[in-house]
C-alpha positions in Angstrom: -7.4 -7.5 -36.7 -9.4 -7.5 -33.1 -12.7 -6.6 -32.5 -12.9 -2.8 -32.3 -14.1 -2.7 -28.2 -16.5 -0.4 -27.5 -16.5 2.9 -24.5 -16.9 1.0 -21.3 -20.4 0.8 -19.4 -20.7 2.8 -16.6 -23.4 0.8 -13.7 -24.0 0.8 -10.6 -24.8 -3.0 -9.0 -26.9 -3.4 -6.1 -28.3 -6.5 -4.5 -25.4 -9.7 -4.5 -24.1 -12.8 -6.0 -26.6 -15.4 -3.3 -29.9 -13.4 -4.1 -29.7 -11.2 -7.5 -28.9 -7.7 -8.3 -29.3 -5.5 -10.4 -27.4 -3.3 -12.6 -28.5 0.7 -13.2 -26.7 1.9 -16.3 -26.0 4.6 -17.5 -25.7 4.6 -21.6 -23.0 6.0 -23.4 -23.4 8.6 -26.5 -23.8 6.6 -29.7 -24.2 3.3 -27.7 -27.3 1.0 -27.9 -29.0 0.6 -25.0 -29.6 -2.9 -25.6 -26.5 -3.6 -26.1 -25.0 -2.2 -23.1 -28.0 -4.0 -21.4 -25.8 -7.8 -23.1 -22.4 -6.5 -21.9 -23.1 -5.9 -18.3 -25.7 -9.0 -18.4 -22.3 -11.0 -19.4 -19.9 -9.4 -16.9 -22.5 -10.0 -14.0 -24.7 -13.2 -14.3 -25.9 -13.0 -11.3 -28.0 -9.8 -12.6 -31.6 -10.2 -12.8 -32.9 -6.6 -14.3 -30.7 -3.7 -16.0 -32.3 -1.0 -14.8 -31.4 2.1 -17.4 -31.6 5.7 -15.4 -34.1 7.8 -17.2 -33.8 11.3 -15.7 -32.7 13.5 -12.4 -33.9 11.9 -8.9 -37.2 13.8 -9.0 -40.3 14.6 -6.2 -40.9 14.4 -3.0 -38.8 11.4 -2.3 -36.0 11.2 -3.8 -36.7 8.7 -6.3 -34.6 8.9 -10.3 -37.2 6.7 -12.9 -35.2 3.7 -13.9 -36.5 2.0 -17.0 -35.8 -1.9 -18.0 -33.9 -1.9 -20.1 -33.9 -5.7 -19.7 -34.5 -9.2 -17.2 -36.8 -9.3 -14.1 -39.6 -6.8 -13.8 -39.1 -7.6 -10.6 -36.3 -5.5 -9.4 -36.3 -6.5 -5.0 -32.7 -7.0 -4.0 -30.8 -7.5 -0.7 -28.0 -5.7 -1.1 -25.4 -6.5 1.0 -22.8 -4.3 1.8 -20.2 -4.3 5.4 -21.4 -7.1 7.6 -25.3 -6.1 7.3 -28.4 -5.8 4.7 -30.3 -3.7 2.6 -33.3 -5.0 1.2 -35.5 -2.2 -1.5 -36.4 -1.7 -4.7 -34.7 0.9 -6.1 -37.1 1.7 -8.6 -39.0 2.7 -5.6 -36.8 4.2 -2.7 -33.3 6.0 -3.2 -30.0 4.3 -2.4 -27.1 4.5 -3.4 -24.1 2.0 -3.1 -21.8 4.0 -4.4 -21.8 6.0 -0.7 -20.7 2.7 1.1 -17.7 3.6 3.1 -19.7 7.0 3.2 -21.8 5.1 5.8 -18.8 3.0 7.3 -17.0 6.3 8.6 -20.4 7.9 9.7 -21.3 4.9 11.7 -17.3 4.8 13.3 -17.0 7.9 14.1 -20.7 7.4 16.7 -19.9 6.1 19.9 -21.0 3.9 22.5 -24.4 5.1 24.3 -25.3 7.3 22.2 -28.4 8.5 20.8 -28.8 9.2 17.7 -30.8 11.0 15.2 -31.3 9.9 11.4 -33.0 12.3 8.9 -34.3 11.5 5.8 -33.6 7.6 6.8 -34.5 5.8 3.5 -34.8 2.1 3.7 -32.4 2.7 6.8 -28.7 2.2 5.3 -27.3 4.4 8.3 -29.0 3.5 10.7 -28.3 0.0 11.0 -24.4 1.0 9.3 -24.2 2.7 12.8 -26.3 0.1 14.7 -24.7 -3.1 13.2 -20.9 -0.6 14.3 -21.7 0.9 17.5 -24.7 0.2 20.4 -26.2 3.7 20.0 -29.7 3.7 19.8 -30.8 5.3 16.5 -33.9 6.7 15.3 -34.7 7.1 11.1 -36.8 9.6 9.6 -38.1 9.2 6.7 -41.3 10.4 4.1 -41.6 8.1 1.5 -43.7 5.1 2.9 -42.2 2.9 1.2 -39.1 3.3 2.3 -40.4 3.5 5.7 -41.5 -0.1 5.2 -38.4 -1.5 3.6 -36.7 0.3 6.9 -38.9 -1.6 9.5 -37.9 -5.0 7.5 -33.9 -5.0 7.5 -34.3 -3.9 11.2 -35.9 -6.7 11.3 -33.6 -8.6 8.7 -30.5 -7.0 10.3 -31.6 -7.6 14.5 -31.0 -3.9 15.5 -35.2 -4.2 16.4 -33.5 -3.4 20.1 -31.7 0.0 18.9 -33.2 1.2 15.7 -36.4 2.9 15.4 -37.8 4.1 12.5 -40.4 7.0 11.9 -42.7 7.4 8.9 -43.9 11.4 8.6 -42.1 14.6 8.1 -38.4 15.5 9.1 -40.2 19.3 9.8 -43.5 17.8 11.3 -42.0 14.3 13.7 -38.2 16.3 15.0 -39.7 18.7 17.3 -41.6 16.5 18.9 -38.2 15.4 19.8 -36.2 18.7 20.3 -33.4 18.1 22.8 -33.0 14.3 22.8 -30.3 13.5 20.1 -26.5 13.5 20.4 -26.1 13.1 17.6 -27.2 14.2 13.9 -27.3 13.0 10.4 -28.6 14.6 7.6 -28.3 12.9 4.2 -29.9 14.2 1.9 -27.5 17.4 0.2 -30.0 18.7 -2.3 -32.4 20.8 0.5 -31.3 19.5 3.9 -30.1 23.3 5.0 -34.0 23.6 5.3 -33.8 21.5 7.9 -30.6 23.1 9.8 -32.4 24.2 12.8 -34.5 20.9 13.2 -31.0 19.4 13.8 -29.9 21.9 15.9 -32.1 21.7 18.5 -32.8 18.3 17.9 -28.9 17.8 19.9 -29.2 17.8 23.8 -28.7 20.8 26.0 -27.8 22.5 22.3 -24.4 20.3 22.8 -23.6 17.8 19.9 -21.8 16.6 16.2 -24.2 17.0 13.6 -23.0 15.1 9.6 -24.7 18.4 6.9 -24.8 16.9 3.6 -24.8 19.6 0.9 -23.8 19.8 -2.7 -22.1 22.9 -4.6 -19.4 23.7 -6.4 -16.0 25.0 -5.1 -17.6 27.6 -2.7 -19.9 24.9 -1.4 -17.7 24.1 2.6 -17.3 28.3 2.6 -21.2 27.5 1.8 -21.8 25.2 4.5 -19.9 26.5 7.2 -22.2 30.5 7.2 -25.4 27.9 6.7 -24.6 26.8 10.5 -22.9 29.3 12.2 -25.8 31.9 11.5 -29.0 29.5 12.3 -27.2 28.1 15.3 -25.9 31.9 16.3 -29.7 33.0 16.1 -30.8 30.1 18.7 -27.9 31.2 21.3 -25.2 28.1 19.9 -22.0 27.7 18.1 -20.9 25.7 15.4 -17.5 25.0 14.6 -16.6 22.5 10.9 -14.5 20.0 12.4 -14.2 17.9 9.3 -14.9 17.6 5.7 -15.8 14.7 3.0 -15.9 15.2 -0.5 -18.5 12.1 -1.0 -18.4 12.0 -4.6 -18.9 14.3 -7.5 -22.2 15.2 -10.2 -20.1 17.4 -12.3 -16.8 19.0 -12.9 -16.5 21.4 -9.9 -19.7 20.0 -8.8 -19.4 17.7 -5.3 -22.1 16.2 -2.6 -20.3 16.5 0.5 -20.3 16.2 4.0 -19.4 18.8 6.8 -19.1 17.9 10.1 -20.4 20.7 13.2 -19.4 20.4 16.4 -22.3 22.6 18.6 -22.1 24.1 21.4 -24.0 27.2 23.6 -22.8 30.3 22.7 -20.8 32.0 25.0 -22.3 35.3 25.9 -19.8 37.2 27.9 
């Protein structure tokens, strides 16, 4: 009789085979956490640390508490995706390896010559993805000083210092100084980005451009996002038209993280 297989361990890998990786696991009910760590490390010899999700993302920096199950206390890694590298420590900086494709899709939508604002920029994955894909200048704003340090290192690591400009600060305080300058705004913060719609709209050059808005919700999320944007835009004399959306990930049954793309222009008043 063969050995009975236990529940499969859900996990994310951040890092690379060359420089080492960390695994972030969710331990199934009834499974020993140490067993889960051994399973992951046996599958991936380059994993140097296994971290357990110990709660939801929390605080103003959106960092998830992670408990070391096995391996090294040193959890800084260099993650590789689509020809660029992102240095970070997942215990100190928000980062989702599952959104690699999403970052590429946004980067591909940018046109050469645009000036792009990335709010809530983290360690810089969206900004760097854009700069590596297009000849576009990108300003990234991030509140977490540790993430900003990694962002600055990643700009150097990827040789995009002539295109990407990290700024440390609160979007609500930094953005007004740059109103009217950007062709496109990226808002990769699903929970709470709606509070910054007005800042994104005012950041567009001449009230024209594209905004990539991330939102979290149920079956009505798309209509909710569209309604919020239309109302906010109309209040300052702009028109926001939804030109597409994408389900980025699922949090729970019928609860989604989505991106909604808006084309913004001045409202024609007859």
